[in-house]
C-alpha angles and dihedrals in degrees: 000000000000114000088331092289107101137025137185113281130199113308122250103216106296093344124098120226131202129210135187113262094225090054096045112032134048118250110297125215116249113254126196110243094230092050090049092053091049092050090049092051091049090056093043093055091046090056104033110016137167088068139132136222092271089057092049093046092050094046097044101035091234122142115263090245092055091047090053092048090053090050091050090052090055096047093118092051101047139069129206115236139172124224115189088336095311116119122224145142135255132182113267088229089063098049097096095045093047093045091054095045123099127197114241098219093191097052112119125203134173109220122194128235113292093011109179092242089064092052103043104087132050094227125044105199091111090058108038138017115251093245091058097039097102092050088063103030099043137180121298093023097294117151118201128227106256146205109234121197112184102320097329133091108234101171149343132245139202129198126229110188124201134171095273106026147003116241115212109206102206116195110190124199094218144008119334106234121194090246092052093047092049092048091053091047090053091050091049090050091050090048090051093052090050094048095039093235133092114266115202121191118216114194133215133161131235086269092059095250113147116226 
């Protein structure tokens, strides 16, 4: 939405369309801008905390001053934490759940292009090694589909559909271990069941060697 006047409409093939709000949506209640920013920050921290004002500003497009004002408005609902030496904020309501949680470092997931996890924080060092950064966050704002193991990006993937199957070209940044291969194959199988077509991973390393 731009200034509350237009919103995305139904796509036409690969093309996006836009429609006037007053022609597309029912009457909307008026919302104070400061209240809206606070509500947005509350949801952002629920989804992506721990995070700081720079993360929220980058993600939302709000000015830093507005992001800080929203954080101040939530001061009774949030808690400062440190993760690997990095300071951030979480909602007080999420403290118990996050304290009890444990990262499954062997869990493998295939995330699609522009997945929200890849967009949530201003810096990406916690997700991808500097040497591999440009293979994920590419030119002209494109963000690749990725292979996530635990909380770290270990590769990218690209789909090549055909009439009978979808080939997933998986380019891993490091060594292909049996556990990693099996995790990707399970993800591809689940994707195939969802799409109703066979999905077949094809592996290569960062050096371009097919495995």
